[in-house]
ChimeraX commands (.cxc) that place a marker at each C-alpha (Angstrom):
marker #1 position 0.70,153.96,-83.00 radius 0.5
marker #1 position 3.85,152.77,-81.25 radius 0.5
marker #1 position 4.96,154.72,-78.18 radius 0.5
marker #1 position 8.51,155.00,-76.93 radius 0.5
marker #1 position 10.20,156.33,-73.81 radius 0.5
marker #1 position 11.86,159.04,-75.88 radius 0.5
marker #1 position 15.24,157.62,-76.75 radius 0.5
marker #1 position 14.39,156.74,-80.33 radius 0.5
marker #1 position 11.38,158.92,-81.06 radius 0.5
marker #1 position 11.29,161.00,-84.23 radius 0.5
marker #1 position 10.17,164.23,-82.53 radius 0.5
marker #1 position 10.97,165.63,-79.10 radius 0.5
marker #1 position 10.01,168.90,-77.38 radius 0.5
marker #1 position 12.70,170.40,-75.14 radius 0.5
marker #1 position 13.32,173.65,-73.30 radius 0.5
marker #1 position 15.36,175.91,-75.60 radius 0.5
marker #1 position 17.83,176.49,-72.76 radius 0.5
marker #1 position 18.94,172.88,-73.15 radius 0.5
marker #1 position 19.00,172.70,-76.94 radius 0.5
marker #1 position 21.99,173.11,-79.26 radius 0.5
marker #1 position 21.45,174.88,-82.58 radius 0.5
marker #1 position 23.15,173.01,-85.42 radius 0.5
marker #1 position 24.25,175.43,-88.17 radius 0.5
marker #1 position 22.67,174.69,-91.53 radius 0.5
marker #1 position 26.05,174.35,-93.20 radius 0.5
marker #1 position 27.18,171.54,-90.87 radius 0.5
marker #1 position 26.57,167.99,-92.17 radius 0.5
marker #1 position 24.47,166.27,-89.50 radius 0.5
marker #1 position 26.72,163.23,-89.17 radius 0.5
marker #1 position 29.33,165.47,-87.53 radius 0.5
marker #1 position 27.05,167.09,-84.97 radius 0.5
marker #1 position 26.95,164.18,-82.52 radius 0.5
marker #1 position 30.72,163.60,-82.36 radius 0.5
marker #1 position 31.33,167.35,-81.96 radius 0.5
marker #1 position 28.91,167.45,-79.02 radius 0.5
marker #1 position 30.86,164.54,-77.52 radius 0.5
marker #1 position 34.54,164.52,-78.47 radius 0.5
marker #1 position 34.47,168.16,-79.54 radius 0.5
marker #1 position 33.23,169.63,-76.28 radius 0.5
marker #1 position 35.34,167.21,-74.24 radius 0.5
marker #1 position 38.47,168.72,-75.81 radius 0.5
marker #1 position 37.23,172.30,-76.20 radius 0.5
marker #1 position 36.14,172.81,-72.59 radius 0.5
marker #1 position 39.62,172.44,-71.00 radius 0.5
marker #1 position 41.21,174.38,-73.88 radius 0.5
marker #1 position 38.95,177.31,-73.08 radius 0.5
marker #1 position 39.12,176.91,-69.30 radius 0.5
marker #1 position 42.92,177.10,-69.26 radius 0.5
marker #1 position 43.15,179.91,-71.78 radius 0.5
marker #1 position 44.72,178.10,-74.73 radius 0.5
marker #1 position 45.38,180.52,-77.58 radius 0.5
marker #1 position 47.94,182.01,-79.94 radius 0.5
marker #1 position 50.78,182.02,-77.44 radius 0.5
marker #1 position 50.09,178.54,-76.08 radius 0.5
marker #1 position 51.94,175.32,-76.66 radius 0.5
marker #1 position 49.49,172.44,-76.26 radius 0.5
marker #1 position 50.26,168.74,-76.13 radius 0.5
marker #1 position 47.66,166.13,-77.03 radius 0.5
marker #1 position 48.40,162.70,-75.55 radius 0.5
marker #1 position 46.72,159.84,-77.41 radius 0.5
marker #1 position 45.69,159.93,-81.07 radius 0.5
marker #1 position 42.31,158.25,-81.08 radius 0.5
marker #1 position 39.02,160.00,-81.82 radius 0.5
marker #1 position 39.41,162.44,-78.92 radius 0.5
marker #1 position 43.03,163.25,-79.63 radius 0.5
marker #1 position 42.54,163.96,-83.32 radius 0.5
marker #1 position 39.63,166.27,-82.53 radius 0.5
marker #1 position 41.75,167.99,-79.90 radius 0.5
marker #1 position 44.53,168.69,-82.39 radius 0.5
marker #1 position 42.09,170.25,-84.84 radius 0.5
marker #1 position 40.46,172.47,-82.20 radius 0.5
marker #1 position 43.73,173.60,-80.62 radius 0.5
marker #1 position 45.06,174.54,-84.05 radius 0.5
marker #1 position 41.89,176.54,-84.78 radius 0.5
marker #1 position 42.42,178.47,-81.54 radius 0.5
marker #1 position 45.91,179.43,-82.75 radius 0.5
marker #1 position 47.91,177.11,-80.51 radius 0.5
marker #1 position 51.18,175.41,-81.37 radius 0.5
marker #1 position 50.08,171.77,-81.15 radius 0.5
marker #1 position 52.29,168.77,-80.45 radius 0.5
marker #1 position 50.83,165.28,-80.76 radius 0.5
marker #1 position 52.22,162.89,-78.15 radius 0.5
marker #1 position 52.09,159.14,-78.75 radius 0.5
marker #1 position 54.15,156.13,-77.73 radius 0.5
marker #1 position 55.79,155.94,-81.15 radius 0.5
marker #1 position 55.83,157.90,-84.40 radius 0.5
marker #1 position 53.55,155.37,-86.12 radius 0.5
marker #1 position 50.68,157.88,-86.26 radius 0.5
marker #1 position 52.82,160.85,-87.30 radius 0.5
marker #1 position 51.12,161.30,-90.68 radius 0.5
marker #1 position 47.66,161.15,-89.06 radius 0.5
marker #1 position 48.64,163.80,-86.51 radius 0.5
marker #1 position 50.26,166.15,-89.04 radius 0.5
marker #1 position 47.22,165.85,-91.31 radius 0.5
marker #1 position 44.99,166.84,-88.37 radius 0.5
marker #1 position 47.08,169.97,-87.80 radius 0.5
marker #1 position 49.86,169.09,-85.37 radius 0.5
marker #1 position 53.05,171.10,-85.80 radius 0.5
marker #1 position 55.16,168.32,-84.32 radius 0.5
marker #1 position 54.88,164.75,-83.03 radius 0.5
marker #1 position 56.62,163.54,-79.88 radius 0.5
marker #1 position 57.27,159.86,-79.16 radius 0.5
marker #1 position 56.90,159.38,-75.40 radius 0.5
marker #1 position 59.06,156.24,-75.59 radius 0.5
marker #1 position 62.01,158.36,-76.78 radius 0.5
marker #1 position 63.63,159.71,-73.61 radius 0.5
marker #1 position 65.90,162.09,-75.53 radius 0.5
marker #1 position 62.97,163.61,-77.42 radius 0.5
marker #1 position 61.00,163.94,-74.18 radius 0.5
marker #1 position 63.93,165.70,-72.52 radius 0.5
marker #1 position 64.29,168.08,-75.45 radius 0.5
marker #1 position 60.71,169.30,-74.94 radius 0.5
marker #1 position 60.85,169.48,-71.14 radius 0.5
marker #1 position 59.38,172.58,-69.44 radius 0.5
marker #1 position 57.82,173.84,-72.67 radius 0.5
marker #1 position 54.08,173.06,-72.56 radius 0.5
marker #1 position 51.39,175.36,-71.23 radius 0.5
marker #1 position 48.74,172.65,-71.40 radius 0.5
marker #1 position 48.62,168.90,-71.98 radius 0.5
marker #1 position 45.33,167.15,-72.69 radius 0.5
marker #1 position 45.72,163.47,-71.88 radius 0.5
marker #1 position 43.09,161.33,-73.65 radius 0.5
marker #1 position 44.45,157.86,-72.75 radius 0.5
marker #1 position 41.40,155.90,-71.52 radius 0.5
marker #1 position 43.21,153.34,-69.34 radius 0.5
marker #1 position 45.26,153.80,-66.18 radius 0.5
marker #1 position 48.88,154.60,-66.97 radius 0.5
marker #1 position 51.84,156.59,-65.69 radius 0.5
marker #1 position 50.47,160.05,-66.43 radius 0.5
marker #1 position 53.27,161.44,-64.27 radius 0.5
marker #1 position 55.68,160.75,-67.14 radius 0.5
marker #1 position 54.25,163.81,-68.93 radius 0.5
marker #1 position 54.62,166.20,-65.99 radius 0.5
marker #1 position 58.26,167.18,-66.82 radius 0.5
marker #1 position 57.00,168.52,-70.16 radius 0.5
marker #1 position 54.97,171.25,-68.43 radius 0.5
marker #1 position 56.21,174.77,-67.83 radius 0.5
marker #1 position 57.15,175.13,-64.16 radius 0.5
marker #1 position 54.36,176.46,-61.90 radius 0.5
marker #1 position 51.95,177.44,-64.69 radius 0.5
marker #1 position 51.63,174.29,-66.85 radius 0.5
marker #1 position 48.63,171.97,-66.46 radius 0.5
marker #1 position 47.94,168.38,-67.47 radius 0.5
marker #1 position 44.26,167.52,-67.86 radius 0.5
marker #1 position 43.24,163.87,-67.59 radius 0.5
marker #1 position 40.25,163.00,-69.77 radius 0.5
marker #1 position 40.26,159.20,-69.56 radius 0.5
marker #1 position 38.04,157.68,-66.86 radius 0.5
marker #1 position 40.63,155.86,-64.77 radius 0.5
marker #1 position 42.04,155.95,-61.24 radius 0.5
marker #1 position 44.20,159.00,-61.98 radius 0.5
marker #1 position 41.13,160.90,-63.16 radius 0.5
marker #1 position 39.36,160.14,-59.87 radius 0.5
marker #1 position 42.48,161.09,-57.92 radius 0.5
marker #1 position 42.77,164.44,-59.70 radius 0.5
marker #1 position 39.15,165.22,-58.87 radius 0.5
marker #1 position 39.71,164.59,-55.16 radius 0.5
marker #1 position 43.15,166.23,-54.90 radius 0.5
marker #1 position 41.96,169.47,-56.48 radius 0.5
marker #1 position 39.19,169.73,-53.92 radius 0.5
marker #1 position 41.94,170.15,-51.33 radius 0.5
marker #1 position 44.41,172.34,-53.23 radius 0.5
marker #1 position 45.20,173.53,-56.73 radius 0.5
marker #1 position 47.48,171.00,-58.45 radius 0.5
marker #1 position 49.03,170.80,-61.91 radius 0.5
marker #1 position 47.13,167.57,-62.66 radius 0.5
marker #1 position 43.49,168.30,-63.48 radius 0.5
marker #1 position 40.53,166.33,-64.78 radius 0.5
marker #1 position 37.68,167.23,-67.08 radius 0.5
marker #1 position 34.61,165.40,-68.29 radius 0.5
marker #1 position 32.52,167.38,-70.75 radius 0.5
marker #1 position 31.07,170.91,-70.90 radius 0.5
marker #1 position 27.93,172.95,-70.46 radius 0.5
marker #1 position 25.44,174.23,-72.99 radius 0.5
marker #1 position 27.24,177.55,-73.59 radius 0.5
marker #1 position 30.59,175.98,-74.47 radius 0.5
marker #1 position 28.93,173.21,-76.46 radius 0.5
marker #1 position 27.21,175.79,-78.63 radius 0.5
marker #1 position 30.53,177.62,-78.99 radius 0.5
marker #1 position 32.40,174.56,-80.20 radius 0.5
marker #1 position 29.61,173.62,-82.60 radius 0.5
marker #1 position 29.71,177.13,-84.08 radius 0.5
marker #1 position 33.52,177.09,-84.24 radius 0.5
marker #1 position 33.55,173.75,-86.04 radius 0.5
marker #1 position 30.94,174.91,-88.54 radius 0.5
marker #1 position 32.82,178.15,-89.22 radius 0.5
marker #1 position 36.27,176.57,-89.56 radius 0.5
marker #1 position 35.05,173.32,-91.15 radius 0.5
marker #1 position 36.52,171.30,-88.27 radius 0.5
marker #1 position 34.99,167.89,-88.60 radius 0.5
marker #1 position 35.88,164.57,-86.95 radius 0.5
marker #1 position 36.80,161.47,-88.92 radius 0.5
marker #1 position 33.22,160.18,-88.86 radius 0.5
marker #1 position 31.94,156.87,-90.19 radius 0.5
marker #1 position 28.20,156.29,-90.45 radius 0.5
marker #1 position 27.12,152.77,-89.48 radius 0.5
marker #1 position 23.83,150.93,-89.16 radius 0.5
marker #1 position 22.77,149.40,-85.87 radius 0.5
marker #1 position 23.37,145.94,-87.34 radius 0.5
marker #1 position 27.10,146.82,-87.37 radius 0.5
marker #1 position 27.36,147.69,-83.68 radius 0.5
marker #1 position 29.04,144.44,-82.62 radius 0.5
marker #1 position 31.87,145.10,-85.04 radius 0.5
marker #1 position 32.17,148.73,-83.91 radius 0.5
marker #1 position 32.50,147.73,-80.26 radius 0.5
marker #1 position 35.15,145.18,-81.19 radius 0.5
marker #1 position 37.08,147.71,-83.27 radius 0.5
marker #1 position 37.01,150.38,-80.56 radius 0.5
marker #1 position 38.07,147.95,-77.85 radius 0.5
marker #1 position 41.01,146.77,-79.95 radius 0.5
marker #1 position 42.28,150.25,-80.87 radius 0.5
marker #1 position 41.30,153.33,-82.82 radius 0.5
marker #1 position 44.34,153.74,-85.00 radius 0.5
marker #1 position 42.63,156.01,-87.50 radius 0.5
marker #1 position 40.98,158.31,-84.96 radius 0.5
marker #1 position 37.47,157.51,-86.17 radius 0.5
marker #1 position 34.18,158.46,-84.56 radius 0.5
marker #1 position 31.40,156.01,-85.37 radius 0.5
marker #1 position 28.00,157.60,-85.94 radius 0.5
marker #1 position 24.84,155.53,-85.62 radius 0.5
marker #1 position 22.24,155.93,-88.36 radius 0.5
marker #1 position 19.18,155.82,-86.14 radius 0.5
marker #1 position 16.93,155.25,-89.16 radius 0.5
marker #1 position 18.30,151.70,-89.26 radius 0.5
marker #1 position 16.94,150.91,-85.78 radius 0.5
marker #1 position 14.02,148.70,-86.71 radius 0.5
marker #1 position 12.88,145.11,-86.42 radius 0.5
marker #1 position 14.88,144.12,-89.50 radius 0.5
marker #1 position 18.16,145.34,-87.99 radius 0.5
marker #1 position 18.41,142.36,-85.66 radius 0.5
marker #1 position 17.91,139.99,-88.57 radius 0.5
marker #1 position 20.68,141.75,-90.53 radius 0.5
marker #1 position 23.20,141.56,-87.69 radius 0.5
marker #1 position 25.54,138.72,-88.69 radius 0.5
marker #1 position 28.63,139.62,-86.67 radius 0.5
marker #1 position 29.26,137.73,-83.40 radius 0.5
marker #1 position 29.06,139.47,-80.00 radius 0.5
marker #1 position 32.20,141.51,-79.31 radius 0.5
marker #1 position 34.89,139.95,-77.15 radius 0.5
marker #1 position 36.01,142.84,-74.98 radius 0.5
marker #1 position 39.31,143.05,-73.14 radius 0.5
marker #1 position 39.79,143.46,-69.41 radius 0.5
marker #1 position 38.86,146.68,-67.65 radius 0.5
marker #1 position 42.18,148.53,-67.37 radius 0.5
marker #1 position 40.93,151.72,-65.71 radius 0.5
marker #1 position 41.75,150.48,-62.17 radius 0.5
marker #1 position 38.79,152.53,-60.95 radius 0.5
marker #1 position 38.15,151.71,-57.29 radius 0.5
marker #1 position 37.84,153.63,-54.04 radius 0.5
marker #1 position 41.30,152.53,-52.91 radius 0.5
marker #1 position 42.99,153.38,-56.22 radius 0.5
marker #1 position 41.27,156.74,-56.42 radius 0.5
marker #1 position 42.43,157.70,-52.92 radius 0.5
marker #1 position 45.94,156.45,-53.65 radius 0.5
marker #1 position 46.18,158.59,-56.79 radius 0.5
marker #1 position 44.68,161.59,-54.98 radius 0.5
marker #1 position 47.44,161.39,-52.36 radius 0.5
marker #1 position 50.07,161.04,-55.10 radius 0.5
marker #1 position 48.79,164.08,-56.96 radius 0.5
marker #1 position 48.37,166.11,-53.76 radius 0.5
marker #1 position 51.91,165.41,-52.58 radius 0.5
marker #1 position 53.89,165.57,-55.82 radius 0.5
marker #1 position 52.01,167.65,-58.40 radius 0.5
marker link #1:1,2 radius 0.2
marker link #1:2,3 radius 0.2
marker link #1:3,4 radius 0.2
marker link #1:4,5 radius 0.2
marker link #1:5,6 radius 0.2
marker link #1:6,7 radius 0.2
marker link #1:7,8 radius 0.2
marker link #1:8,9 radius 0.2
marker link #1:9,10 radius 0.2
marker link #1:10,11 radius 0.2
marker link #1:11,12 radius 0.2
marker link #1:12,13 radius 0.2
marker link #1:13,14 radius 0.2
marker link #1:14,15 radius 0.2
marker link #1:15,16 radius 0.2
marker link #1:16,17 radius 0.2
marker link #1:17,18 radius 0.2
marker link #1:18,19 radius 0.2
marker link #1:19,20 radius 0.2
marker link #1:20,21 radius 0.2
marker link #1:21,22 radius 0.2
marker link #1:22,23 radius 0.2
marker link #1:23,24 radius 0.2
marker link #1:24,25 radius 0.2
marker link #1:25,26 radius 0.2
marker link #1:26,27 radius 0.2
marker link #1:27,28 radius 0.2
marker link #1:28,29 radius 0.2
marker link #1:29,30 radius 0.2
marker link #1:30,31 radius 0.2
marker link #1:31,32 radius 0.2
marker link #1:32,33 radius 0.2
marker link #1:33,34 radius 0.2
marker link #1:34,35 radius 0.2
marker link #1:35,36 radius 0.2
marker link #1:36,37 radius 0.2
marker link #1:37,38 radius 0.2
marker link #1:38,39 radius 0.2
marker link #1:39,40 radius 0.2
marker link #1:40,41 radius 0.2
marker link #1:41,42 radius 0.2
marker link #1:42,43 radius 0.2
marker link #1:43,44 radius 0.2
marker link #1:44,45 radius 0.2
marker link #1:45,46 radius 0.2
marker link #1:46,47 radius 0.2
marker link #1:47,48 radius 0.2
marker link #1:48,49 radius 0.2
marker link #1:49,50 radius 0.2
marker link #1:50,51 radius 0.2
marker link #1:51,52 radius 0.2
marker link #1:52,53 radius 0.2
marker link #1:53,54 radius 0.2
marker link #1:54,55 radius 0.2
marker link #1:55,56 radius 0.2
marker link #1:56,57 radius 0.2
marker link #1:57,58 radius 0.2
marker link #1:58,59 radius 0.2
marker link #1:59,60 radius 0.2
marker link #1:60,61 radius 0.2
marker link #1:61,62 radius 0.2
marker link #1:62,63 radius 0.2
marker link #1:63,64 radius 0.2
marker link #1:64,65 radius 0.2
marker link #1:65,66 radius 0.2
marker link #1:66,67 radius 0.2
marker link #1:67,68 radius 0.2
marker link #1:68,69 radius 0.2
marker link #1:69,70 radius 0.2
marker link #1:70,71 radius 0.2
marker link #1:71,72 radius 0.2
marker link #1:72,73 radius 0.2
marker link #1:73,74 radius 0.2
marker link #1:74,75 radius 0.2
marker link #1:75,76 radius 0.2
marker link #1:76,77 radius 0.2
marker link #1:77,78 radius 0.2
marker link #1:78,79 radius 0.2
marker link #1:79,80 radius 0.2
marker link #1:80,81 radius 0.2
marker link #1:81,82 radius 0.2
marker link #1:82,83 radius 0.2
marker link #1:83,84 radius 0.2
marker link #1:84,85 radius 0.2
marker link #1:85,86 radius 0.2
marker link #1:86,87 radius 0.2
marker link #1:87,88 radius 0.2
marker link #1:88,89 radius 0.2
marker link #1:89,90 radius 0.2
marker link #1:90,91 radius 0.2
marker link #1:91,92 radius 0.2
marker link #1:92,93 radius 0.2
marker link #1:93,94 radius 0.2
marker link #1:94,95 radius 0.2
marker link #1:95,96 radius 0.2
marker link #1:96,97 radius 0.2
marker link #1:97,98 radius 0.2
marker link #1:98,99 radius 0.2
marker link #1:99,100 radius 0.2
marker link #1:100,101 radius 0.2
marker link #1:101,102 radius 0.2
marker link #1:102,103 radius 0.2
marker link #1:103,104 radius 0.2
marker link #1:104,105 radius 0.2
marker link #1:105,106 radius 0.2
marker link #1:106,107 radius 0.2
marker link #1:107,108 radius 0.2
marker link #1:108,109 radius 0.2
marker link #1:109,110 radius 0.2
marker link #1:110,111 radius 0.2
marker link #1:111,112 radius 0.2
marker link #1:112,113 radius 0.2
marker link #1:113,114 radius 0.2
marker link #1:114,115 radius 0.2
marker link #1:115,116 radius 0.2
marker link #1:116,117 radius 0.2
marker link #1:117,118 radius 0.2
marker link #1:118,119 radius 0.2
marker link #1:119,120 radius 0.2
marker link #1:120,121 radius 0.2
marker link #1:121,122 radius 0.2
marker link #1:122,123 radius 0.2
marker link #1:123,124 radius 0.2
marker link #1:124,125 radius 0.2
marker link #1:125,126 radius 0.2
marker link #1:126,127 radius 0.2
marker link #1:127,128 radius 0.2
marker link #1:128,129 radius 0.2
marker link #1:129,130 radius 0.2
marker link #1:130,131 radius 0.2
marker link #1:131,132 radius 0.2
marker link #1:132,133 radius 0.2
marker link #1:133,134 radius 0.2
marker link #1:134,135 radius 0.2
marker link #1:135,136 radius 0.2
marker link #1:136,137 radius 0.2
marker link #1:137,138 radius 0.2
marker link #1:138,139 radius 0.2
marker link #1:139,140 radius 0.2
marker link #1:140,141 radius 0.2
marker link #1:141,142 radius 0.2
marker link #1:142,143 radius 0.2
marker link #1:143,144 radius 0.2
marker link #1:144,145 radius 0.2
marker link #1:145,146 radius 0.2
marker link #1:146,147 radius 0.2
marker link #1:147,148 radius 0.2
marker link #1:148,149 radius 0.2
marker link #1:149,150 radius 0.2
marker link #1:150,151 radius 0.2
marker link #1:151,152 radius 0.2
marker link #1:152,153 radius 0.2
marker link #1:153,154 radius 0.2
marker link #1:154,155 radius 0.2
marker link #1:155,156 radius 0.2
marker link #1:156,157 radius 0.2
marker link #1:157,158 radius 0.2
marker link #1:158,159 radius 0.2
marker link #1:159,160 radius 0.2
marker link #1:160,161 radius 0.2
marker link #1:161,162 radius 0.2
marker link #1:162,163 radius 0.2
marker link #1:163,164 radius 0.2
marker link #1:164,165 radius 0.2
marker link #1:165,166 radius 0.2
marker link #1:166,167 radius 0.2
marker link #1:167,168 radius 0.2
marker link #1:168,169 radius 0.2
marker link #1:169,170 radius 0.2
marker link #1:170,171 radius 0.2
marker link #1:171,172 radius 0.2
marker link #1:172,173 radius 0.2
marker link #1:173,174 radius 0.2
marker link #1:174,175 radius 0.2
marker link #1:175,176 radius 0.2
marker link #1:176,177 radius 0.2
marker link #1:177,178 radius 0.2
marker link #1:178,179 radius 0.2
marker link #1:179,180 radius 0.2
marker link #1:180,181 radius 0.2
marker link #1:181,182 radius 0.2
marker link #1:182,183 radius 0.2
marker link #1:183,184 radius 0.2
marker link #1:184,185 radius 0.2
marker link #1:185,186 radius 0.2
marker link #1:186,187 radius 0.2
marker link #1:187,188 radius 0.2
marker link #1:188,189 radius 0.2
marker link #1:189,190 radius 0.2
marker link #1:190,191 radius 0.2
marker link #1:191,192 radius 0.2
marker link #1:192,193 radius 0.2
marker link #1:193,194 radius 0.2
marker link #1:194,195 radius 0.2
marker link #1:195,196 radius 0.2
marker link #1:196,197 radius 0.2
marker link #1:197,198 radius 0.2
marker link #1:198,199 radius 0.2
marker link #1:199,200 radius 0.2
marker link #1:200,201 radius 0.2
marker link #1:201,202 radius 0.2
marker link #1:202,203 radius 0.2
marker link #1:203,204 radius 0.2
marker link #1:204,205 radius 0.2
marker link #1:205,206 radius 0.2
marker link #1:206,207 radius 0.2
marker link #1:207,208 radius 0.2
marker link #1:208,209 radius 0.2
marker link #1:209,210 radius 0.2
marker link #1:210,211 radius 0.2
marker link #1:211,212 radius 0.2
marker link #1:212,213 radius 0.2
marker link #1:213,214 radius 0.2
marker link #1:214,215 radius 0.2
marker link #1:215,216 radius 0.2
marker link #1:216,217 radius 0.2
marker link #1:217,218 radius 0.2
marker link #1:218,219 radius 0.2
marker link #1:219,220 radius 0.2
marker link #1:220,221 radius 0.2
marker link #1:221,222 radius 0.2
marker link #1:222,223 radius 0.2
marker link #1:223,224 radius 0.2
marker link #1:224,225 radius 0.2
marker link #1:225,226 radius 0.2
marker link #1:226,227 radius 0.2
marker link #1:227,228 radius 0.2
marker link #1:228,229 radius 0.2
marker link #1:229,230 radius 0.2
marker link #1:230,231 radius 0.2
marker link #1:231,232 radius 0.2
marker link #1:232,233 radius 0.2
marker link #1:233,234 radius 0.2
marker link #1:234,235 radius 0.2
marker link #1:235,236 radius 0.2
marker link #1:236,237 radius 0.2
marker link #1:237,238 radius 0.2
marker link #1:238,239 radius 0.2
marker link #1:239,240 radius 0.2
marker link #1:240,241 radius 0.2
marker link #1:241,242 radius 0.2
marker link #1:242,243 radius 0.2
marker link #1:243,244 radius 0.2
marker link #1:244,245 radius 0.2
marker link #1:245,246 radius 0.2
marker link #1:246,247 radius 0.2
marker link #1:247,248 radius 0.2
marker link #1:248,249 radius 0.2
marker link #1:249,250 radius 0.2
marker link #1:250,251 radius 0.2
marker link #1:251,252 radius 0.2
marker link #1:252,253 radius 0.2
marker link #1:253,254 radius 0.2
marker link #1:254,255 radius 0.2
marker link #1:255,256 radius 0.2
marker link #1:256,257 radius 0.2
marker link #1:257,258 radius 0.2
marker link #1:258,259 radius 0.2
marker link #1:259,260 radius 0.2
marker link #1:260,261 radius 0.2
marker link #1:261,262 radius 0.2
marker link #1:262,263 radius 0.2
view
């Protein structure tokens, strides 16, 4: 009998306090992405009180952003998708956005200034997140950085010193994870999931590094993890781009000072 360290075993015993109950009506391929992208977006929505009277902006329309639109809509928010251009407008509207804002259009940005209660910024690389600050309602609006870059680190440090309008968030605890799983099952909120075998992983990594134009979440069929999978893998190793997060001690401190002084 083959033994494993637990990562790919077929049965595992855990303390019920750390287990998530998957509703019977939820197709299993959606459970993993909801416990990843779902809770990542749901936790700040709940923390900052997003609801029927809230206007929420979702920056970035990849897998996280599309899930965020669906969840914010389910909570009763008015949801605006924010992207560089209007190329993904149909995708955003289909997910539940009431409007789409092109951040490259200065006139459109000005027209929506001072109108957002909450902005969830999913862009994974370092960028000028300050460009979205004028969209927030004065004094009460918050922008939450979800991408792991220098600004994210800076927000973490700056908010240890004082409360700023630029926040960061990573994931959520067991209670909120169970809540979002239940919400998704009840409202039929499911990510754009694609089931793949492990022999397709090279191609998945390449696709995700290039872009995620369709907002997909790739779900690994663990049943395909066997000795034959390596023989079936015909795609070349992925060629990944440069690390654009600018995550370093110096950059993190620099962004913390920026956030502390200006936001």
